[in-house]
C-alpha positions in Angstrom: -44.8 -9.9 -4.7 -48.2 -11.6 -5.1 -51.0 -10.5 -2.9 -51.5 -13.7 -0.9 -48.3 -13.4 0.1 -49.0 -10.6 2.4 -50.6 -11.1 6.0 -53.2 -8.7 7.2 -53.1 -9.3 11.2 -54.3 -6.1 12.0 -57.0 -5.2 9.2 -58.5 -8.7 9.3 -60.4 -8.2 12.4 -61.8 -4.6 11.0 -62.4 -6.3 7.8 -64.8 -8.9 9.6 -66.5 -6.6 11.5 -67.1 -4.5 8.7 -68.4 -7.4 7.0 -70.7 -8.8 9.9 -72.1 -5.1 10.1 -72.8 -4.9 6.3 -74.6 -8.5 6.5 -76.7 -7.6 9.4 -77.6 -4.3 8.0 -79.0 -6.0 4.7 -80.9 -8.6 6.8 -82.4 -5.8 9.2 -83.0 -3.9 5.8 -84.9 -6.7 4.4 -86.7 -7.8 7.5 -88.3 -4.2 7.9 -89.4 -4.7 4.1 -91.3 -7.7 4.8 -92.6 -6.5 8.2 -94.4 -3.5 6.3 -96.1 -6.0 4.3 -97.4 -7.4 7.4 -95.2 -10.0 8.7 -94.1 -10.6 12.2 -90.6 -9.4 13.3 -89.8 -12.9 13.9 -91.0 -14.4 10.6 -89.4 -11.5 8.8 -85.9 -11.9 10.2 -86.4 -15.6 9.4 -87.3 -15.3 6.0 -84.8 -12.5 5.3 -81.9 -15.1 6.3 -83.5 -17.6 3.7 -83.4 -15.3 1.2 -79.9 -14.4 1.8 -78.8 -17.9 1.6 -75.8 -19.4 3.3 -74.4 -16.6 5.4 -71.3 -18.4 6.0 -70.4 -18.7 2.6 -70.9 -15.2 1.7 -69.2 -13.8 4.5 -65.8 -16.0 3.5 -66.4 -14.5 -0.1 -66.7 -11.0 0.9 -63.8 -11.2 3.4 -61.6 -12.8 0.5 -62.3 -10.0 -1.5 -61.9 -7.4 0.9 -58.4 -8.8 2.1 -57.2 -9.1 -1.6 -58.2 -5.3 -2.1 -56.5 -4.5 1.3 -53.3 -6.2 0.5 -53.6 -4.5 -2.9 -53.8 -1.2 -1.2 -50.8 -2.2 1.2 -48.7 -3.2 -1.6 -49.5 0.1 -3.5 -48.5 2.0 -0.3 -45.2 0.0 0.2 -43.9 0.6 -3.4 -44.9 4.3 -2.7 -43.0 4.4 0.5 -40.4 2.5 -0.8 -39.8 5.1 -3.8 -40.3 8.0 -1.3 -37.6 6.5 0.7 -35.1 5.8 -2.0 -35.8 9.4 -3.4 -35.0 10.4 0.5 -31.8 8.4 0.7 -30.4 9.7 -2.5 -31.2 13.5 -1.3 -29.8 12.6 2.0 -26.7 11.1 0.6 -26.6 14.3 -2.0 -26.6 16.6 0.9 -23.4 15.0 2.4 -21.0 14.6 -0.8 -17.9 14.2 1.1 -19.1 11.1 2.9 -21.1 9.7 0.2 -18.0 9.9 -2.3 -15.9 8.7 0.4 -17.9 5.2 0.9 -18.2 5.0 -2.9 -14.9 5.3 -3.8 -13.7 2.9 -1.0 -16.1 0.3 -2.0 -15.2 0.8 -5.6 -11.5 0.2 -5.1 -12.2 -2.9 -2.8 -14.7 -4.6 -5.3 -12.7 -3.3 -8.3 -9.3 -4.9 -6.7 -11.6 -8.2 -6.2 -13.0 -8.6 -9.7 -9.6 -7.7 -11.5 -7.8 -10.7 -9.1 -10.8 -12.9 -9.6 -10.2 -12.6 -13.5 -6.7 -13.2 -13.4 -7.0 -16.4 -11.0 -10.1 -17.5 -13.5 -8.2 -17.2 -16.3 -5.2 -19.4 -14.8 -7.0 -21.8 -12.6 -10.7 -22.0 -12.9 -11.5 -21.6 -16.6 -11.1 -24.2 -19.0 -8.9 -23.6 -21.9 -11.2 -21.9 -24.3 -12.9 -23.9 -27.2 -11.8 -27.1 -25.6 -14.5 -29.7 -25.6 -15.2 -31.6 -22.2 -12.1 -29.9 -20.9 -12.4 -31.7 -17.5 -11.7 -34.9 -19.5 -8.1 -33.8 -21.0 -5.2 -34.4 -18.7 -1.4 -33.2 -19.1 1.2 -36.3 -18.1 4.2 -35.6 -16.0 6.8 -38.4 -15.6 8.4 -38.7 -11.9 11.7 -40.9 -12.7 14.8 -41.7 -11.0 18.0 -40.1 -12.3 21.6 -41.7 -12.6 22.6 -40.5 -9.0 19.4 -42.3 -7.5 17.4 -39.3 -7.0 13.8 -38.3 -8.1 13.1 -36.1 -10.7 9.7 -34.7 -12.5 9.8 -34.2 -16.2 6.8 -32.9 -18.3 8.6 -34.2 -21.5 8.7 -37.8 -22.8 9.8 -39.7 -25.7 7.9 -40.2 -28.9 8.0 -44.3 -28.3 6.4 -43.7 -25.0 3.7 -41.5 -26.7 2.9 -43.8 -29.5 2.7 -46.7 -26.9 0.3 -44.9 -24.9 -1.7 -43.8 -28.2 -2.4 -47.3 -28.8 -4.4 -47.6 -25.3 -8.2 -46.8 -26.9 -9.4 -48.8 -23.8 -8.3 -45.9 -21.4 -8.3 -42.6 -23.7 -10.3 -41.7 -26.6 -7.5 -39.8 -28.2 -3.7 -39.0 -26.9 -1.9 -36.4 -28.8 1.8 -35.0 -28.6 3.8 -31.8 -29.6 7.3 -29.8 -28.9 7.3 -26.4 -28.7 9.5 -24.7 -31.2 10.9 -21.0 -31.5 10.8 -20.2 -35.2 11.2 -16.8 -37.3 8.1 -15.8 -39.5 9.0 -14.0 -42.4 6.1 -11.9 -44.5 6.8 -9.4 -46.9 10.5 -8.9 -45.5 9.5 -8.5 -42.2 10.5 -10.9 -39.4 9.5 -11.8 -36.1 9.9 -14.8 -33.9 6.8 -17.0 -32.6 6.2 -19.8 -30.4 5.2 -23.1 -32.4 3.6 -26.2 -31.5 5.2 -29.0 -33.9 2.2 -31.2 -33.0 0.5 -34.6 -33.9 -1.9 -34.7 -36.7 -5.0 -35.2 -34.4 -4.0 -32.4 -31.9 -7.1 -30.2 -32.6 -9.2 -33.3 -32.8 -8.1 -34.6 -29.4 -9.0 -31.1 -27.6 -12.3 -31.0 -29.8 -11.3 -27.8 -31.2 -12.8 -26.5 -34.5 -11.0 -24.1 -36.6 -12.1 -20.5 -37.0 -11.1 -20.3 -40.6 -10.1 -23.5 -43.1 -9.1 -26.7 -41.7 -6.7 -28.1 -39.1 -3.5 -30.7 -39.4 -4.1 -34.3 -41.2 -2.0 -37.2 -41.2 -0.8 -36.7 -44.6 2.6 -36.6 -46.1 1.3 -33.6 -48.1 0.7 -31.6 -44.7 4.4 -31.7 -43.4 4.4 -28.2 -44.4 1.2 -27.0 -43.6 0.6 -24.3 -40.8 -2.6 -23.3 -38.6 -2.0 -19.6 -37.3 -3.6 -18.4 -34.1 -6.8 -16.1 -34.4 -4.0 -13.2 -32.7 -1.1 -14.1 -35.3 -4.2 -14.0 -38.2 -5.2 -10.5 -37.2 -1.9 -8.8 -36.2 0.0 -10.3 -39.2 -2.6 -10.8 -41.9 -5.3 -8.3 -41.2 -7.8 -11.0 -40.7 -8.3 -11.8 -44.0 -9.6 -14.9 -45.4 -7.4 -15.0 -48.6 -4.7 -16.1 -45.9 -5.6 -19.7 -46.8 -2.9 -20.9 -49.4 -0.7 -18.4 -48.6 3.0 -19.4 -48.4 4.7 -18.1 -45.7 8.6 -18.6 -44.7 8.6 -20.4 -41.0 12.1 -21.3 -39.3 13.4 -20.6 -43.3 11.5 -23.2 -44.7 8.0 -22.5 -46.8 4.8 -23.4 -44.9 1.4 -23.1 -46.6 -1.6 -21.8 -44.4 -4.5 -24.2 -43.8 -6.4 -23.0 -41.1 -7.1 -20.5 -38.6 -7.7 -21.5 -34.9 -10.8 -19.7 -33.2 -10.6 -16.5 -31.0 -9.3 -17.2 -27.8 -7.5 -20.8 -28.4 -3.9 -20.6 -28.0 -3.3 -24.3 -26.6 -4.4 -27.3 -24.7 -3.5 -24.9 -21.2 0.0 -25.3 -21.1 2.3 -23.3 -23.5 0.7 -20.5 -25.5 1.4 -20.7 -29.0 1.1 -18.4 -32.3 1.0 -21.2 -34.8 0.9 -25.0 -35.2 2.8 -27.1 -37.7 2.5 -30.9 -38.2 5.6 -32.9 -36.2 7.4 -34.6 -39.2 11.1 -35.5 -39.7 11.7 -32.4 -41.7 10.2 -30.2 -39.2 12.6 -27.3 -38.5 14.8 -27.4 -35.3 13.5 -31.1 -34.6 16.4 -33.7 -35.4 15.5 -36.1 -37.9 15.8 -39.0 -35.7 13.5 -37.3 -33.2 10.5 -40.0 -33.7 12.7 -42.8 -32.9 15.1 -41.3 -30.2 15.1 -43.1 -26.6 16.0 -39.6 -25.0 13.0 -39.2 -22.6 12.5 -35.4 -23.0 11.3 -34.7 -26.4 7.4 -34.0 -26.3 4.5 -32.9 -24.5 1.7 -35.6 -24.3 -2.0 -35.3 -23.2 -4.8 -37.3 -23.7 -8.6 -37.3 -23.6 -10.0 -40.1 -20.8 -12.7 -42.3 -21.8 -15.8 -41.4 -19.7 -15.8 -44.7 -17.9 -12.0 -45.2 -17.1 -11.2 -43.8 -13.5 -8.3 -41.2 -13.2 -6.5 -44.0 -10.7 -7.0 -46.6 -13.2 -5.6 -44.8 -15.9 -2.0 -43.5 -13.9 -1.4 -47.1 -12.6 -1.9 -48.4 -16.5 -0.1 -45.5 -17.8 2.8 -45.8 -15.3 3.3 -49.2 -16.3 3.4 -48.6 -20.0 6.1 -45.5 -19.5 8.3 -48.1 -17.4 8.2 -50.6 -20.6 9.3 -48.0 -22.7 12.1 -47.1 -20.5 13.4 -50.6 -20.5 12.7 -50.9 -24.0 15.2 -47.9 -24.3 17.7 -49.3 -22.2 16.9 -47.1 -19.0 15.1 -49.6 -16.7 13.3 -47.6 -13.8 11.0 -49.8 -11.7 9.7 -47.0 -9.6 9.0 -44.3 -12.6 5.4 -43.4 -12.7 3.4 -41.0 -14.6 1.0 -38.1 -13.1 -2.0 -36.9 -14.8 -2.8 -32.9 -14.4 -5.8 -31.4 -15.5 -5.9 -28.8 -18.0 -8.0 -27.0 -15.5 -5.2 -25.9 -13.0 -8.0 -25.4 -10.2 -9.2 -29.1 -10.5 -6.0 -30.1 -9.2 -5.8 -30.2 -5.2 -1.9 -30.2 -5.1 -0.7 -26.2 -5.6 2.8 -27.6 -6.2 1.9 -28.3 -9.8 0.8 -24.7 -10.5 3.1 -22.0 -11.9 4.5 -19.2 -9.9 2.1 -16.8 -11.1 -0.8 -19.1 -10.6 0.4 -19.0 -7.0 0.9 -15.9 -6.6 -2.1 -14.8 -8.1 -4.2 -17.0 -5.4 -2.4 -15.2 -2.6 -3.2 -11.7 -4.0 -7.0 -13.0 -4.6 -6.5 -13.5 -0.8 -5.1 -10.0 -0.4 -7.9 -8.3 -2.2 -10.5 -10.1 -0.2 -8.8 -8.5 2.7 -8.7 -4.9 0.9 -12.5 -5.5 0.4 -12.9 -6.4 4.0 -11.2 -3.6 5.3 -13.3 -1.3 2.8 -16.3 -2.7 4.0 -15.4 -2.1 7.6 -14.6 1.2 6.9 -17.8 2.2 5.1 -19.9 0.3 8.0 -17.9 2.5 10.5 -18.6 5.8 8.5 -22.5 4.8 8.4 -22.3 3.8 12.1 -21.0 7.5 12.9 -23.6 8.8 10.6 -26.4 7.1 12.2 -25.1 8.2 15.5 -25.0 11.5 14.3 -28.7 11.4 13.5 -29.9 10.0 16.7 -31.9 13.1 17.9 -33.5 13.2 14.3 -34.3 9.7 14.4 -35.8 10.0 18.0 -38.0 12.7 16.7 -39.1 10.5 14.2 -40.1 8.0 16.6 -41.8 10.3 18.6 -43.8 11.6 15.6 -45.1 7.8 15.1 -42.9 6.9 11.8 -42.4 3.1 12.7 -38.6 2.0 13.5 -39.1 -0.5 10.4 -39.3 2.1 8.2 -36.3 3.8 9.6 -34.1 0.9 9.2 -35.5 0.3 5.7 -34.4 4.1 5.3 -30.9 3.1 6.4 -31.0 -0.1 4.3 -31.5 2.2 1.2 -28.9 4.5 1.7 -26.6 1.3 2.2 -27.9 -0.4 -1.1 -27.3 3.0 -2.8 -23.9 3.1 -1.7 -23.0 -0.4 -2.6 -24.6 -0.2 -6.1 -22.7 3.0 -6.7 -19.6 1.2 -5.6 -20.1 -1.8 -7.4 -20.8 0.2 -10.6 -17.8 2.2 -10.1 -15.6 -1.1 -9.3 -17.1 -2.8 -13.0 -15.6 0.5 -15.1 -12.4 0.2 -12.6 -12.0 -3.4 -13.2 -12.7 -3.3 -17.2 -9.8 -0.4 -17.3 -7.1 -2.1 -14.8 -8.0 -5.5 -15.6 -6.7 -5.8 -19.3 -3.5 -3.9 -18.0 -2.7 -6.6 -15.1 -3.9 -9.5 -17.6 -1.3 -8.0 -20.1 1.5 -8.3 -17.5 0.8 -11.6 -16.0 -0.8 -13.8 -18.6 1.1 -15.1 -21.8 -2.0 -13.8 -24.0 -4.6 -11.4 -22.5 -8.2 -12.5 -22.6 -10.2 -10.3 -24.8 -12.1 -7.8 -22.9 -15.6 -8.9 -24.2 -14.7 -12.3 -22.9 -14.3 -11.3 -19.1 -16.8 -8.2 -19.3 -20.0 -10.4 -18.2 -17.6 -12.1 -15.7 -16.6 -8.7 -14.2 -20.2 -7.3 -13.9 -21.5 -10.6 -12.2 -18.7 -10.7 -9.7 -18.9 -6.9 -9.2 -22.5 -7.2 -8.5 -22.5 -10.4 -6.3 -19.7 -8.4 -4.4 -22.0 -5.1 -4.2 -24.7 -6.8 -2.9 -23.0 -8.5 -0.3 -21.6 -5.1 0.7 -24.9 -3.9 1.0 -26.0 -6.7 3.3 -23.0 -6.5 5.6 -23.2 -2.5 5.5 -26.8 -2.5 6.8 -26.4 -4.7 10.0 -24.5 -2.3 12.0 -26.5 0.7 11.8 -29.5 -1.5 12.1 -28.7 -3.1 15.1 -27.7 0.5 16.7 -31.0 1.9 15.4 -32.9 -1.1 17.2 -31.0 -0.2 20.2 -32.2 3.2 20.6 -35.2 4.6 22.5 -36.7 7.7 21.4 -37.6 8.6 24.5 -34.0 8.5 26.0 -32.6 9.9 23.0 -34.6 13.3 23.5 -33.8 13.1 27.1 -30.4 12.5 27.1 -29.0 11.7 23.8 -29.1 7.9 24.2 -25.6 7.9 25.6 -26.1 4.1 26.4 -26.5 3.3 22.8 -24.0 5.8 21.5 -21.2 3.9 23.7 -22.5 0.8 22.2 -22.2 1.8 18.8 -18.8 3.8 19.8 -17.6 0.4 20.9 -18.6 -1.1 17.5 -16.8 1.3 15.8 -13.6 1.0 17.8 -13.9 -2.7 16.7 -14.2 -1.8 13.3 -11.4 0.2 13.5 -9.2 -2.5 15.5 -10.1 -4.8 12.4 -9.0 -2.6 9.9 -5.7 -1.6 11.7 -4.8 -5.7 12.0 -5.4 -6.2 8.3 -3.6 -3.6 7.6 -0.4 -4.4 9.6 -0.8 -8.1 7.4 -0.9 -6.4 3.9 2.2 -4.1 4.8 4.1 -7.1 6.3 3.5 -8.9 2.9 4.5 -5.7 1.1 7.8 -5.5 2.7 8.4 -9.1 2.5 7.9 -9.1 -1.6 9.7 -5.7 -1.6 12.9 -7.1 0.1 12.6 -10.0 -2.0 12.8 -7.8 -5.1 15.4 -5.8 -3.6 17.6 -9.0 -3.3 16.7 -10.0 -6.7 17.6 -6.8 -8.4 20.9 -6.8 -6.5 21.6 -10.1 -7.3 25.4 -10.7 -8.3 25.3 -12.5 -11.9 29.0 -12.1 -12.4 28.8 -9.6 -15.0 26.6 -6.5 -15.2 23.8 -6.8 -17.9 22.3 -3.5 -17.1 24.4 -1.8 -20.2 24.3 -4.6 -22.2 22.1 -4.7 -25.5 21.7 -7.9 -27.1 21.1 -8.9 -30.8 19.9 -11.9 -32.9 20.8 -12.7 -36.3 19.5 -15.2 -38.3 21.2 -15.8 -41.9 19.6 -16.8 -44.9 20.0 -21.0 -45.1 21.3 -20.3 -48.7 24.2 -18.9 -47.2 27.5 -20.8 -47.2 29.7 -20.9 -44.5 32.5 -18.9 -45.7 29.7 -15.9 -46.7 28.5 -16.4 -43.6 31.4 -15.9 -41.5 32.4 -12.9 -43.4 28.8 -11.4 -43.0 29.3 -12.0 -39.1 32.5 -10.0 -39.2 31.1 -7.1 -41.0 28.2 -6.6 -38.7 30.3 -6.7 -35.5 32.4 -3.9 -37.5 29.7 -2.1 -38.0 28.1 -1.9 -34.4 31.6 -1.1 -33.1 31.3 2.0 -35.2 27.7 2.9 -34.2 27.3 6.1 -31.9 27.6 5.3 -28.1 28.9 1.7 -28.6 31.7 1.1 -26.2 32.2 -2.7 -26.9 31.1 -5.5 -29.2 31.1 -9.2 -28.6 29.3 -12.4 -30.1 28.2 -15.9 -29.3 25.8 -18.6 -30.5 23.6 -17.8 -27.3 22.6 -15.6 -24.8 22.6 -15.3 -21.2 19.4 -16.4 -19.6 18.2 -18.1 -23.0 18.8 -21.4 -24.1 22.3 -22.7 -23.4 24.6 -25.6 -25.0 25.0 -28.8 -23.0 27.5 -30.7 -25.0 28.9 -34.4 -23.9 31.6 -33.7 -21.5 34.3 -35.9 -20.2 37.2 -35.9 -18.0 39.9 -38.3 -19.3 39.8 -41.5 -17.2 37.0 -40.7 -15.3 33.8 -42.3 -15.6 31.6 -39.5 -13.9 31.9 -35.7 -13.2 32.9 -34.7 -9.6 30.1 -33.2 -7.8 27.4 -33.0 -10.5 24.1 -34.4 -9.4 21.1 -34.0 -7.2 21.4 -31.0 -4.8 25.0 -30.7 -6.1 26.4 -28.9 -9.1 24.7 -29.1 -12.2 25.7 -30.3 -15.6 28.1 -28.0 -17.3 27.0 -25.4 -19.7 28.9 -24.3 -22.8 29.2 -21.2 -24.5 30.7 -20.4 -27.6 32.0 -16.8 -28.0 34.2 -14.5 -29.5 37.4 -13.1 -27.8 35.9 -9.9 -26.6 32.8 -11.8 -24.7 34.4 -11.4 -21.2 35.5 -8.2 -21.6 32.4 -6.7 -23.0 30.2 -8.2 -20.5 32.5 -7.9 -17.7 33.2 -11.2 -16.8 36.6 -11.6 -14.8 39.8 -13.3 -15.8 41.1 -15.1 -12.8 43.7 -16.9 -13.9 45.5 -18.2 -17.3 44.7 -16.2 -20.5 41.4 -15.4 -22.2 40.4 -16.7 -25.6 42.2 -14.6 -28.6 41.7 -14.1 -32.6 43.9 -16.9 -33.1 42.2 -19.5 -31.2 40.2 -19.8 -34.8 39.1 -23.0 -36.5 42.8 -23.7 -37.8 44.4 -23.9 -34.3 44.3 -26.4 -31.3 41.0 -26.4 -29.1 41.2 -24.3 -26.2 38.6 -23.6 -23.5 38.0 -21.3 -20.4 36.2 -22.8 -17.1 34.3 -21.0 -14.3 36.1 -20.9 -11.0 33.4 -23.4 -9.5 34.4 -26.0 -12.1 38.2 -25.6 -11.6 37.7 -25.8 -7.8 35.4 -29.2 -8.2 36.7 -30.6 -10.8 40.6 -30.3 -10.1 40.5 -29.6 -6.3 44.2 -30.2 -6.0 45.5 -29.5 -9.1 46.1 -26.3 -11.2 43.4 -26.9 -14.5 45.2 -24.6 -16.6 46.9 -26.9 -19.6 44.3 -29.8 -18.6 42.8 -31.8 -21.2 38.9 -32.4 -21.8 37.1 -34.1 -24.0 33.9 -31.9 -25.2 31.5 -33.1 -28.0 32.2 -36.9 -28.3 35.3 -39.1 -27.5 36.7 -39.1 -31.2 37.0 -35.2 -31.4 40.8 -34.0 -30.2 41.2 -32.7 -26.8 40.1 -29.4 -25.7 42.9 -27.4 -23.6 42.0 -25.2 -20.8 43.9 -21.8 -21.1 42.0 -20.0 -18.6 39.8 -19.7 -15.2 37.3 -17.0 -15.3 34.6 -15.8 -12.3 31.4 -17.5 -11.6 28.1 -16.2 -13.9 24.5 -17.3 -13.3 22.5 -18.9 -15.5 19.4 -17.4 -14.2 18.3 -15.6 -11.5 16.9 -18.3 -9.5 19.3 -20.9 -9.6 19.2 -22.9 -6.7 22.5 -24.5 -7.3 25.5 -23.5 -9.7 26.0 -24.8 -13.2 29.5 -24.8 -14.1 30.1 -23.2 -17.1 33.1 -22.8 -19.8 33.8 -21.0 -22.4 34.8 -22.1 -26.2 35.9 -20.5 -29.2 32.8 -19.6 -31.4 35.4 -19.9 -34.6 36.4 -23.3 -33.3 32.9 -24.7 -32.4 30.3 -24.2 -35.0 31.2 -21.0 -37.3 28.7 -22.4 -40.2 25.4 -22.2 -37.5 22.8 -19.6 -39.2 22.1 -17.9 -35.7 24.8 -15.7 -33.9 24.2 -13.2 -30.9 26.0 -10.0 -30.4 26.2 -8.4 -27.3 26.8 -4.6 -27.4 28.1 -2.7 -24.3 26.6 1.0 -24.8 26.7 4.2 -22.6 23.1 3.9 -22.4 20.5 1.5 -23.0 17.2 3.5 -24.1 14.5 2.1 -26.4 16.2 4.3 -29.2 19.3 2.8 -28.6 17.9 -0.7 -28.8 16.2 0.3 -32.1 19.4 1.8 -33.7 21.4 -1.5 -32.9 18.9 -3.6 -34.5 18.6 -0.9 -37.7 22.4 -1.2 -38.1 22.6 -5.0 -38.0 19.6 -4.9 -40.6 21.4 -2.4 -42.8 24.4 -4.5 -42.9 22.6 -7.6 -43.6 19.4 -6.5 -45.6 18.7 -10.3 -47.0 18.5 -11.7 -43.3 15.0 -13.3 -42.4 15.2 -12.5 -38.9 16.6 -9.6 -36.8 16.1 -8.9 -33.0 17.3 -6.8 -30.1 16.4 -6.2 -26.6 18.1 -5.0 -23.5 19.8 -8.1 -21.8 18.0 -7.3 -18.7 14.6 -8.1 -20.3 15.4 -11.6 -20.7 15.3 -12.0 -16.7 11.5 -10.9 -16.8 10.4 -14.6 -17.1 12.1 -15.6 -14.0 11.3 -12.3 -11.7 7.8 -11.8 -13.1 6.3 -13.5 -10.0 8.0 -11.3 -7.4 7.4 -8.4 -9.2 3.8 -9.2 -9.5 3.9 -9.7 -5.7 5.5 -6.6 -4.7 3.7 -4.4 -7.2 0.0 -6.0 -6.0 1.1 -6.2 -2.3 2.5 -2.8 -2.2 -0.9 -1.3 -3.9 -3.0 -3.1 -1.6 -0.8 -1.8 1.3 -1.2 1.6 0.1 -4.8 1.4 -0.3 -5.3 -0.5 3.2 -3.6 1.9 4.9 -5.4 4.8 3.1 -9.0 3.2 3.9 -7.9 2.7 7.5 -6.6 5.9 8.1 -10.1 7.4 7.0 -11.5 5.3 9.4 -9.2 6.0 12.2 -10.1 9.6 11.3 -13.8 9.4 11.6 -13.8 7.5 14.6 -11.7 9.8 16.3 -13.4 13.0 15.0 -16.7 11.4 16.1 -15.2 10.9 19.6 -14.0 14.4 19.9 -17.4 15.8 19.2 -19.2 13.3 21.4 -16.8 14.7 24.4 -16.5 18.2 23.5 -18.4 19.2 27.0 -16.0 16.8 28.7 -13.1 19.0 27.1 -14.4 22.5 27.8 -15.0 21.3 31.6 -11.5 20.4 31.6 -10.3 23.0 30.5 -12.3 25.2 32.4 -10.9 23.6 35.4 -7.4 24.5 34.1 -6.1 21.4 32.2 -3.6 22.0 29.7 -4.0 22.3 25.8 -0.7 19.7 26.0 -2.5 17.1 28.3 -5.7 17.2 26.0 -3.8 16.7 22.7 -2.0 13.7 24.5 -5.5 12.3 25.7 -7.0 12.4 22.0 -3.6 10.7 20.4 -3.5 8.4 23.1 -6.9 6.9 22.8 -6.3 6.6 19.0 -3.2 4.6 19.7 -4.6 2.7 22.0 -6.6 1.2 19.4 -4.1 1.1 16.9 -2.1 -1.2 19.4 -4.8 -3.6 19.9 -4.7 -4.1 16.1 -0.8 -4.0 15.9 -0.9 -6.9 18.2 -3.9 -8.6 16.5 -2.4 -8.1 12.8 1.3 -9.0 14.3 0.1 -12.5 15.2 -1.6 -13.0 11.7 1.3 -11.5 10.2 3.5 -14.4 11.5 1.2 -17.0 9.9 1.1 -15.2 6.7 5.3 -15.0 6.3 5.5 -18.5 7.2 2.8 -19.4 4.2 4.6 -16.7 1.9 8.1 -18.3 2.4 8.1 -20.4 -0.8 7.0 -17.7 -2.9 9.7 -15.3 -1.6 13.1 -15.0 -3.0 15.8 -16.1 -0.9 14.0 -15.0 2.5 16.3 -14.4 5.6 15.7 -14.1 9.3 16.9 -10.2 8.5 13.3 -9.7 7.1 11.7 -9.5 10.4 12.5 -5.7 9.9 9.5 -5.5 7.7 7.4 -6.4 11.3 8.9 -3.2 12.7 8.3 -1.1 9.7 4.7 -2.0 9.2 4.2 -1.1 13.1 6.0 2.5 13.1 3.7 3.1 9.5 0.6 2.3 11.1 1.6 4.2 14.3 2.7 7.4 12.3 -0.5 7.1 10.1 -2.4 6.9 13.6 -0.7 10.3 14.5 -1.6 11.9 11.5 -4.9 10.7 11.4 -5.8 12.1 15.0 -3.8 15.2 14.7 -7.0 17.0 12.9 -9.2 16.0 15.6 -6.8 16.4 18.5 -6.5 20.1 17.1 -10.2 20.7 17.3 -10.5 19.3 20.8 -7.7 21.8 22.4 -9.6 24.6 20.5 -13.0 23.9 22.5 -14.4 27.2 24.2 -15.1 26.1 27.7 -17.8 28.5 28.0 -19.4 27.8 24.7 -19.3 23.9 25.5 -21.2 24.5 29.1 -23.7 26.6 27.6 -24.3 24.3 24.5 -25.2 21.7 27.4 
């Protein structure tokens, strides 16, 4: 603060008068000297004025000097008073540790929750992908097309020819790149793990403007067909961050690759999928078909581009859509309505929230929920400060009577609020830095580094603390200004107290209303989670351990078949194992979609948009149905005799039987699976329906083929073990058994089958956990607020209760009076919160799992919880009210 910034309205007159007196004294003294030398009084006075010079200018200069000195004195006095008031505020709070800790803890929870959720939303929506240059110009392409039934469907992949046609348009994009996501096994020093790998065009990193942390990126050179760039996390975890990794040979997908570079810390992709490594998309890339570069199939690669600075998004969208329609026409799939949508890699830049991931949409809601919790916390602390200020009104009145300014008293209240807010903000930073990485690790595919978020968390928590301090000061300051010192000394300032009490009631109602909203949200998500947990999948995954074995590429079919048989037998002999089966794929993972045709029919009945999905194939062993608990409805199951030498057979599920053969018995019917040239596959049995995922909105018919008749020579095999218990130790035992039986296998994994549901259920688990946590927190904070208001009300009405007791009113009547007063506030909050909760329920509808009208029960449950909490919060103050001694209350007056 500069001295000239301080106005001195009261001291300026005194300074002017003092200067006038000083100047006049100087003139009189000089005039007296001149009179002593023989001059007349008039001449002496005139000469003294001439010798002095311009009196006005001297007066102005002296005024400036004195005012500056006065300002400096006032600044020193203000700083000294501020320091004194700050020390007094700290001491005052220290004398009330329960009050201070309650307020600080409440603020820490509210601010910390908001900081953690902001970190999540920032990572999912606001921040650009790490190390991507000019990320606001990077767009991902989505393709809206018409399928064979005429319905519209959106794809995130295109064909490679579509990418090539777009990449040639340098007038639209500075660069266009593409990639395909792969799951490849990494084998290093006998250890194996599955990696998320991007098979990318060589310009992938250049298009994003990402520079490697170590080495180089991919090149458009045939010699780079076996080059790999590692993510920073993989480099640290698997290779100990050694710079000697460059040039090292590794086994990836059973093929040799050479490490040529390491991506920078924090970069794991352009913002779509997260990857552990990047390889060049080439004809020989593992798991890519040899003809992928020429395949007309429109779902092969993800495409993104860097728009030219002078190209509008609307123009790029129109031109790109036209190019895509040309590509479809060249492939014989003409669609004049096809169009391309462009999505920013910064999700928050897209106004269409429908394009967000479920985690991102739930996170946005939870940020709003966290804000509600913070509002409740602020309201609660404001209430506590208000009650504390009313409790100190006589002390305030004495201070006013002794001449302490009202501004000084308000400043003291402000400093108390500031100390509480700063302490709450500091505690919130620690809480957020502790809880943040835990939550991010659950929700995000790659949790951000703590150092990366520490600055943002501190900034958000500090800003929230300042806002809290401002809001928390308002109510006590208003009440402070409303009090009259004389009235406070005379009658306790009952009018101001009533106004303050009314303000406290409003704050309690706000807390109750917002608590109801959070409890309803928690109830809706909890019911969704309950329905999800009770979903009937057509089999019981709870007692199943899945395992995957990848064999050596050099092993022939006979040796591989024999190895699979030995592994299955070894698993059967393992302790606590009840049954074992095998298959080419696992439930809830990628499945087979083979060409499927009914003889004499051009298309499958009932399959299409909004109806049945395309049939899904499972190649399994004869024990698969009994091991997983899939029911056989009629016919027979698969047997050991259904081997490579026998006639092809299959099982179908009930929906397929009912839809494809509504009037006939499907047993014995012929189906052509794989190609028209293959022998007819005969249906020998019908089994119960099973689900592909937890969230399928339509049923995908399933059929089961004999694994020995389908692809006995494939390298991968899944095993399914039904165990009496599924524990981490049992999961490790299954993996160890397989590894011991197949010591040369490059990759073995084991997992509880239920774990495969996690990617599908994460949004509901996140919503349920956070809503319940915030609901409990809000309920606790609201209960504290209720308790404080009721306690103060009882203390204020102690004389009234004493008189009532003296006049013969029963204890029960007084008890009911106190509880009814508290319940009245809660009922108003319940009504307000219920209306808000109805709006919330409508908005949350799309995020819930199969909501039903019976979810209305959560409104009743929320109201019941709030009423119970109200009664519990009022129990203590009510018991004090009935214990008031009438004589003591009367004497105290």
